[in-house]
Structures are given as C-alpha cells and as structure tokens.
C-alpha positions in Angstrom: 0.0 -0.2 -0.2 3.0 2.3 0.7 4.9 1.9 -2.3 1.5 2.3 -4.3 0.6 5.5 -2.2 4.5 7.1 -3.2 4.3 5.8 -7.2 0.5 8.0 -7.2 2.4 10.8 -5.4 5.6 11.1 -7.6 3.4 11.0 -11.1 1.2 13.9 -9.1 -2.2 12.0 -9.2 -3.0 13.3 -5.4 -1.6 16.9 -6.0 -5.0 18.5 -5.8 -6.0 16.7 -2.7 -2.4 17.2 -1.1 -2.8 20.9 -1.8 -6.3 21.0 0.0 -5.4 18.9 3.1 -2.0 21.2 3.4 -4.0 24.3 3.0 -6.6 23.0 6.1 -3.8 22.5 8.0 -2.0 26.1 7.1 -5.4 28.0 8.2 -5.1 26.1 11.7 -1.5 26.9 12.3 -0.8 30.6 13.9 0.9 33.2 11.0 4.3 33.9 10.6 5.1 37.2 11.8 5.3 39.4 8.4 8.0 41.4 7.7 8.5 44.6 6.2 9.7 43.9 2.5 11.7 46.6 0.3 8.7 46.9 -2.1 6.0 49.4 -2.6 2.4 49.0 -4.8 1.4 51.6 -6.8 -2.1 50.9 -8.7 -3.6 53.0 -11.2 -7.1 53.8 -9.2 -8.8 55.5 -11.9 -8.2 56.0 -15.4 -10.7 59.4 -16.1 -11.6 59.7 -19.0 -8.7 57.6 -20.8 -9.1 54.8 -22.9 -7.7 51.7 -21.8 -4.9 50.2 -22.3 -3.2 53.5 -21.9 -0.7 54.4 -24.8 3.4 54.1 -23.7 3.0 58.1 -22.6 1.7 57.4 -19.3 4.4 54.8 -18.1 6.9 56.9 -19.9 6.3 59.9 -17.6 5.6 57.8 -14.5 9.4 57.0 -15.1 10.7 59.8 -15.4 9.2 61.3 -12.7 10.6 58.7 -10.3 14.0 58.3 -11.3 15.3 60.8 -9.7 14.3 59.0 -6.4 16.1 55.7 -7.7 14.1 53.2 -6.8 15.9 49.6 -7.2 13.7 48.0 -9.4 10.3 49.2 -11.3 8.0 46.3 -12.1 4.9 46.9 -13.8 2.1 44.6 -14.0 0.3 45.6 -16.9 0.5 44.4 -20.2 2.1 46.6 -23.0 0.5 46.4 -26.4 1.8 47.9 -29.6 0.6 51.7 -29.9 -1.2 53.1 -33.4 1.4 54.6 -35.9 0.3 57.7 -35.1 1.0 57.1 -31.1 4.0 55.1 -31.7 6.4 57.8 -30.6 4.9 57.1 -26.7 6.3 53.7 -27.1 10.2 55.6 -28.4 9.7 58.0 -24.4 9.0 54.7 -22.9 11.8 52.8 -23.9 14.1 55.8 -23.8 12.9 55.9 -20.0 13.2 52.2 -19.4 17.0 52.5 -21.0 17.5 55.5 -18.6 16.1 53.7 -15.2 17.6 50.3 -16.2 16.1 48.2 -13.9 12.4 47.8 -15.4 10.3 44.3 -15.3 7.3 43.7 -17.8 5.2 41.1 -18.5 5.1 38.9 -21.1 1.6 37.3 -21.4 0.4 34.2 -22.3 -1.7 33.8 -25.8 -3.2 30.6 -27.5 -1.1 31.0 -30.6 2.4 29.6 -30.5 5.1 32.4 -30.6 8.7 31.8 -32.3 11.7 29.7 -30.7 13.3 32.8 -30.3 12.6 34.7 -27.2 13.6 37.9 -25.7 13.1 36.1 -22.0 15.7 34.8 -19.2 17.1 31.3 -19.1 17.6 29.6 -15.9 20.0 26.7 -16.6 19.4 23.4 -14.3 16.7 20.8 -13.9 13.3 21.2 -14.7 10.5 20.0 -11.9 8.7 16.9 -12.7 5.2 18.5 -13.6 6.7 21.9 -14.6 4.0 24.2 -15.5 4.3 25.5 -19.8 3.8 28.1 -22.0 4.4 28.0 -25.5 2.6 31.0 -26.6 3.5 34.6 -25.3 2.7 38.3 -26.4 5.9 40.4 -25.7 5.8 44.0 -25.7 7.0 46.3 -28.8 10.6 45.9 -29.8 10.6 50.0 -29.0 9.4 49.0 -25.2 11.0 46.0 -25.1 14.6 46.8 -26.1 16.2 47.5 -22.1 13.1 45.7 -20.2 13.4 42.3 -18.5 10.7 40.1 -19.0 8.6 37.7 -16.7 5.1 35.5 -17.4 2.5 37.0 -14.7 0.8 33.6 -14.4 -1.3 32.5 -11.4 -2.5 29.3 -11.6 -6.1 28.4 -10.2 -6.9 25.2 -7.8 -9.8 22.8 -8.7 -12.4 25.3 -6.4 -10.9 28.0 -8.7 -8.6 30.0 -5.8 -5.3 31.2 -6.1 -3.2 29.3 -4.1 0.5 29.4 -4.9 2.2 31.2 -8.4 4.9 29.8 -10.7 8.2 30.9 -10.1 9.5 29.3 -13.5 7.9 27.6 -16.3 8.3 26.2 -19.0 9.0 28.1 -22.7 10.1 26.0 -25.5 11.8 23.2 -23.4 13.5 25.3 -21.5 13.3 27.2 -18.2 12.3 30.7 -17.7 11.5 33.2 -15.1 8.1 34.7 -13.9 6.9 37.7 -13.8 7.6 38.1 -9.3 10.5 35.6 -9.9 12.2 38.2 -12.3 11.7 41.1 -10.1 12.9 39.6 -6.8 16.4 38.3 -9.0 16.5 42.0 -10.4 16.4 43.2 -6.8 19.4 41.2 -5.7 21.6 41.2 -8.9 21.3 37.9 -9.7 23.0 36.4 -12.9 20.7 34.0 -14.8 23.7 32.4 -15.9 25.1 31.6 -12.7 21.8 30.9 -11.1 20.4 27.1 -11.5 16.9 25.2 -10.7 18.0 22.0 -8.8 14.4 21.0 -9.7 13.1 21.2 -6.1 14.8 24.7 -5.6 15.6 27.4 -7.5 19.2 29.4 -7.0 20.3 32.6 -7.1 23.3 34.0 -7.7 25.4 36.5 -8.3 27.8 37.1 -11.3 30.9 36.1 -8.8 29.1 32.6 -8.0 28.2 34.2 -4.6 24.6 32.4 -3.6 22.1 35.4 -2.9 18.9 33.3 -2.4 17.3 29.8 -2.2 13.9 29.4 -2.8 12.0 25.9 -2.7 9.4 25.3 -5.4 6.9 22.6 -5.5 6.7 19.8 -8.9 5.0 22.4 -11.0 7.7 25.1 -10.4 5.4 27.2 -7.9 5.9 28.9 -4.4 3.1 28.2 -1.8 1.6 31.3 -1.3 0.8 32.4 2.5 -2.4 34.9 2.1 -2.6 37.6 4.5 -5.4 40.4 5.0 -3.5 43.6 5.1 -1.8 42.8 1.6 -5.1 42.4 -0.4 -7.0 44.9 1.7 -4.3 47.7 2.3 -4.3 50.8 0.5 -2.2 51.5 -2.3 0.0 54.5 -3.8 -1.9 56.0 -6.5 -0.1 55.8 -9.7 -0.4 59.6 -10.6 0.2 60.6 -7.6 3.7 60.0 -7.3 4.3 62.1 -10.8 2.1 65.0 -8.9 4.4 64.3 -5.8 7.6 64.7 -8.2 6.6 67.9 -9.3 5.6 69.1 -6.3 9.5 68.8 -4.6 10.7 70.2 -8.2 8.8 73.0 -7.0 9.7 73.1 -3.7 6.0 72.4 -2.2 5.4 69.7 0.2 4.8 66.8 -2.2 1.2 64.6 -1.4 3.8 61.3 -0.9 7.2 61.7 0.5 9.5 60.0 -2.9 12.3 59.8 -0.9 10.8 56.3 0.9 11.1 54.7 -2.2 15.1 54.5 -2.4 16.5 51.2 -2.7 13.2 49.5 -3.0 11.1 47.8 -5.7 8.3 49.7 -7.2 5.4 46.9 -8.1 2.7 48.8 -10.2 -0.9 47.4 -11.1 -4.2 47.8 -12.5 -7.1 48.2 -10.1 -9.3 50.4 -11.7 -12.6 49.2 -12.4 -12.2 47.3 -15.5 -9.1 47.2 -15.8 -8.2 43.8 -14.3 -9.5 40.5 -14.1 -9.9 39.6 -10.3 -8.4 37.1 -8.7 -10.1 34.3 -6.1 -7.6 33.6 -2.7 -8.7 32.3 0.5 -8.9 35.7 2.1 -11.1 37.6 -0.3 -10.9 39.2 -4.2 -8.4 40.7 -4.8 -6.4 42.2 -7.8 -3.7 40.2 -9.7 -0.8 43.0 -9.1 -1.8 42.2 -5.1 -1.2 38.4 -6.0 2.0 39.1 -6.9 2.8 41.8 -3.9 2.2 38.9 -1.6 4.4 36.4 -3.3 7.3 39.2 -3.2 6.0 39.4 0.7 6.6 35.6 0.9 9.8 35.9 -0.7 11.4 38.2 1.2 10.6 36.9 4.5 11.2 33.2 3.2 8.2 32.6 4.2 7.8 29.1 2.2 7.1 25.7 2.7 9.6 23.3 1.0 8.5 19.9 -0.4 9.6 17.0 2.5 12.4 15.0 1.4 11.8 11.7 -0.6 13.2 9.8 2.3 11.7 11.3 5.1 8.0 10.2 2.7 9.1 7.1 2.1 9.7 6.8 5.7 6.9 8.5 7.0 4.5 6.3 4.9 6.1 2.8 5.9 5.9 3.8 9.9 2.5 4.9 9.6 1.0 2.7 7.6 2.9 -0.2 10.1 1.2 1.0 12.7 -2.2 1.3 11.0 -2.1 -2.5 9.9 -0.9 -3.5 13.7 -4.0 -1.3 15.5 -6.0 -3.1 12.9 -5.2 -6.9 14.8 -6.6 -5.5 18.1 -9.5 -8.0 18.7 -12.5 -5.2 19.6 -13.5 -3.5 16.9 -14.5 -0.4 18.2 -11.0 0.1 20.4 -9.3 -0.4 17.1 -11.7 2.1 15.3 -11.1 4.2 18.0 -7.1 3.7 18.1 -6.8 4.5 14.6 -8.6 7.7 14.6 -6.2 9.0 17.3 -3.6 7.9 14.9 -4.6 10.0 12.0 -4.8 12.7 14.4 -1.2 12.1 15.7 0.0 12.2 11.8 -1.9 15.2 11.1 -0.8 17.3 14.2 3.0 16.1 13.2 2.3 17.1 9.9 1.2 20.6 11.1 4.5 20.4 13.2 6.8 20.0 10.9 4.7 23.0 8.3 5.1 25.3 11.6 8.7 24.3 12.7 10.6 22.7 9.5 8.2 24.5 6.5 8.3 20.9 5.1 5.3 20.3 3.4 4.0 16.6 3.5 1.7 15.0 1.0 -1.6 14.9 4.1 -4.0 13.7 2.1 -1.3 10.7 1.0 -0.6 9.8 4.4 -4.0 10.0 5.8 -5.5 7.9 2.3 -2.7 5.2 2.7 -3.4 4.8 6.7 -7.0 4.6 5.9 -6.9 2.1 3.8 -4.1 -0.2 5.2 -6.4 -0.6 8.3 -9.3 -0.9 6.6 -8.0 -3.6 4.4 -5.2 -5.1 7.2 -8.9 -5.1 9.8 -11.3 -7.1 7.0 -8.0 -9.6 6.5 -8.0 -9.8 10.5 -11.2 -10.6 10.6 -12.0 -12.8 7.7 -9.1 -14.9 8.9 -10.0 -14.8 12.6 -10.4 -18.8 14.1 -13.9 -19.7 14.6 -14.1 -20.5 18.7 -16.4 -23.3 17.8 -13.9 -25.0 15.8 -10.0 -23.8 16.2 -8.6 -25.8 13.4 -10.9 -24.0 10.7 -11.3 -20.4 9.9 -14.4 -18.4 9.7 -13.8 -17.9 5.4 -13.7 -21.7 5.3 -17.1 -21.7 5.6 
C-alpha cells in the first residue's frame, strides 16, 4: 500500500488533494509575523476619461518622474500593447525611460497561438521540476519598449475550487526554464546573474556574477511557490499611480508633496491596475484581489523566506512505511471499537505531526496521501484479520473456510 501511494504521489495523481489538505492545516496554524519587505505597491485606481489600456506615454511620464529618487526596480504588472502608428512616439519615449532607469520588469502575457522559439526571455539553467507548468505562446511588448526591459511571465494558476494558492517561479517555454514575473522582479532586486543561477528541480538557487549564492527558494513539482495570503496585503491602501507623478512635480517646485518619494529609494516599485474594468479579479482564501496584489504577496513571502519546502523523498518513504505499519498493527486489535478509536487517534497524530513540521521546519508533506494510505491500510488489514480469525467453535478452521 505504501509503495502504491508513493507511486501515485510521484506521478502527481494526488497533487490536488494534497494541496487542499495542506491548506486546511496551514489555516489552523498561527501565521508567521509578516516582515516589512522593500516593496512599495503602486496602483492605477482611476483611469478618468482615458481609453484603457493606456499608451506608453503614461508610463514614460511615470518613469521620468520617479527616476531621480532611485528605486531599485520598477516592475509594471500591466500588459504593454503596440500603439497605433500615430502614437508610436510614445513607445519610443517609454523605451528611452526604461533604458535610463535600467531596471524595469514588464510582463510577457500568455496567448493561445504559438510564439517563435527565439524569445527575449532570460533562461535559467538546470533541471526542470517533474510537472513544470508550460507556456508555449507569449505576447511580448513592442520592440521599442522591449529593448531594455526585463521580462517575466505573470501566470497565476487556479486550483480545482478556482482559488489562487500558489504562484509559478519558473515556467517551461519551448523546453527552456524561464522566470515568472515575480521571480524576475526578485532576481533583479538581488542583482542575480541568470547564467550563474540554476534550478535543481526542487529549488531555485539565485547567484550573482561572482557565483555567490543570493537566495535558495524551494519550489513544488510544478515550479511554484505556495502563498500565505494576508488580509493586509490584499486590502491595504496602495499608492496611486499619478499621485507619485504629482508628488515629483511638487518636490521639484519646492511644495510639500502628497507622497514622500524619498521612501522609494532602493525599493521595488510594484505597479498594477486596480481601476474598475482594468483587471480580472483573482479569488484567494482571504477574498478577491487584483493580480498585482497576488504578485505583492509573493514578493512579501520571498523576502520573509516564508515558504514551504517539499519534504525530502527519504523522509516521505519513511513516513509512509512507519505510519502504515502502525495502522496495520492497530487493525489487529480484537476489539473492533477499540481498533477504530485507536486508528482515528493515530490519524490525528499524523495530522498534528505534519502541522508541527509545517510550522517549525516548513516541510510540506503530502497529507492526503499519508492519511488515505493509513486509512486504507487499516481497513484492509482489519477485514483480512477478521475473515481469517479462528472460529471459536472449531479452532482448526477459520471463518472463511465456511
């Protein structure tokens, strides 16, 4: 039974059930004290009379306004589309500002049609996770904008109950490992070198140009990071896009600014859309949120090292064997009622032990596999034991002989 369970787990057949069981346990655990990450959330909250999506002019004005205050990275989680020929000058201006700032991250959106093999995405060397999510078609920003920007894929997968519970850090694109939007943003902040960094299949190791390790991030079999949604992340007040532009002008003209822009120095500016009809809401365990809020939560988890690591394979095999052996021994208890109560208590012990490992070691065990394997082992053993239990009227024959 343990072997069959491990095979099912290895092929990802139980991933959905494991995720739901882990989510139930994580909700019962006390939350980790959130750290204050070097990230400032900036959102477009009102488009006024402008036609959405905006042209590159608005983003060029924004970058020009904030550049003197030296943000570390500007990550704009809004798709950039080619302007009409009459407005191509806006793309040129946007591209010029990107080159000037030199650390801008833009999204490469997924499409249905297949894109060319040669793409401007960074490539992460190393081994792919067993069930890596793949995107074969992407929509890239116009060439005038793309020339100096870094790209990442802003994918947000949903579970069977249509909730966002994790986010990809790497994805497959034409058999290459490429970074997601949030990983690209995080890597740019750390000044990671993609050629020196790598994927081990169970973790992403970011290194700088001198091969010094900057971060080691555990990932699951799909290349994802589990998210620990917090209400303050999803509901807190963000800085408004054009208020930063106005504040820059106020400072330039010696007026008190709406926003203290010195606070953005050395930080990530995460920019997204939250005005009505500018985004598709994402369902989370803490309520509905805009996609940029999901990216914000992921960055907070990365900076706080608030992530779960898949349990080592040897530990998982040992846990399956040990807990199944215990369940089979409990099934041999002659008093069925006592045996059932002991098995229920044992399942509770497994769940509690898994919760402790999650909170103390940040290890993610496949709880659904463990619990189901133990329950089935106990059931089958109890049935076989009672079918073959000696008949008290004839100790030389078993009940099954009749």
